C-alpha positions in Angstrom: 2.1 3.1 -15.4 2.6 0.2 -13.0 0.9 -3.1 -11.5 1.7 -2.8 -7.7 4.0 -4.8 -5.4 1.9 -5.3 -2.8 -1.9 -4.9 -4.2 -4.5 -4.7 -1.9 -6.4 -6.4 -4.6 -5.7 -7.6 -8.4 -5.2 -5.1 -10.4 -4.3 -2.8 -7.6 -2.3 -0.6 -10.3 0.0 3.0 -9.8 0.5 5.8 -11.8 3.2 8.1 -11.4 4.9 10.5 -13.1 8.4 9.9 -14.6 10.5 12.8 -12.8 10.8 12.5 -8.9 8.0 14.9 -7.6 6.6 15.1 -4.4 3.8 17.2 -4.6 0.4 17.5 -6.8 0.9 20.9 -6.7 4.6 20.8 -8.2 3.5 19.1 -11.5 3.8 20.7 -14.6 0.5 21.5 -16.3 1.4 19.0 -19.1 2.4 16.4 -16.5 -0.9 16.5 -15.1 -2.3 16.3 -18.5 -0.2 13.1 -18.8 -1.8 12.0 -15.4 -5.0 12.5 -16.5 -4.8 10.6 -20.0 -3.6 7.5 -17.9 -5.9 7.6 -15.5 -8.4 7.3 -18.1 -6.6 4.7 -19.6 -5.8 2.7 -16.3 -10.1 2.8 -15.2 -10.6 1.7 -18.8 -8.7 -1.1 -18.7 -10.0 -2.2 -15.3 -13.6 -1.7 -15.7 -13.4 -3.2 -19.3 -10.6 -5.6 -19.4 -11.4 -6.8 -15.4 -14.9 -6.1 -15.3 -14.5 -4.1 -11.8 -18.0 -1.8 -10.9 -15.9 0.4 -9.2 -12.7 1.9 -8.7 -10.6 3.6 -5.6 -8.5 6.3 -6.4 -5.7 7.4 -4.0 -3.0 9.6 -3.3 -0.7 9.9 0.0 1.5 12.9 -0.5 3.8 13.8 1.4 5.4 11.0 4.8 2.7 12.3 7.5 0.3 10.7 4.6 1.2 7.5 4.4 3.8 8.1 1.0 6.6 5.4 1.4 8.9 8.0 -0.7 8.2 11.6 0.6 9.5 12.9 -3.0 8.0 10.4 -5.6 4.2 11.0 -6.0 2.2 8.5 -7.4 -1.7 7.3 -7.7 -3.4 4.1 -6.1 -6.1 2.7 -8.3 -8.0 -0.4 -7.1 -10.6 -2.2 -8.4 -13.3 -3.2 -6.9 -16.4 -5.3 -6.8 -19.9 -5.5 -4.7 -19.2 -7.9 -1.7 -15.4 -7.4 -2.4 -14.5 -6.9 1.6 -11.6 -8.7 3.1 -11.2 -9.0 6.4 -7.6 -10.9 6.0 -5.6 -7.9 6.2 -7.8 -6.6 9.5 -7.8 -9.9 11.0 -4.9 -12.2 10.2 -2.5 -9.4 9.3 -2.4 -11.0 5.8 -2.9 -10.1 2.6 -5.0 -12.6 0.4 -4.0 -12.5 -3.4 -7.2 -13.7 -5.8 -5.1 -13.7 -8.8 -1.6 -14.5 -9.9 -0.1 -10.7 -10.6 1.1 -12.4 -13.9 -2.4 -12.9 -14.8 -3.5 -9.9 -14.2 -0.6 -8.4 -16.4 -1.7 -10.2 -18.7 -5.5 -9.2 -18.7 -4.3 -5.3 -18.8 -1.5 -4.9 -21.3 -3.4 -4.4 -23.7 -5.2 -1.3 -22.6 -1.8 0.0 -22.4 -0.2 -0.7 -25.6 0.4 1.9 -28.6 -2.7 2.4 -30.9 -2.0 1.2 -34.0 -2.3 3.7 -36.9 -4.6 3.2 -40.2 -2.5 2.6 -43.4 
């Protein structure tokens, strides 16, 4: 789990397996289940921690599909809100971040910390 270095939106998260795997078909079953668990945690964090009203989830598999590193599979989770359309990347070739990434980190980190066990 990581914040995207070049986010489309505040809270843009990446979920990636620990190994260098380029195709979702090549993920071991246990790894796929682990990725599903991280996906649920991330979605809860974005909805409950940031108040997102929707989430775009994407996966670029292979260089032709836009993967920056073909051997490194990862999912993008982008929180969305009603009316959040941003024309700056299209018209101005510029990305606008409505929030400092460290503030985003502070809002979301609690959702990914290990749960405390009852004593």
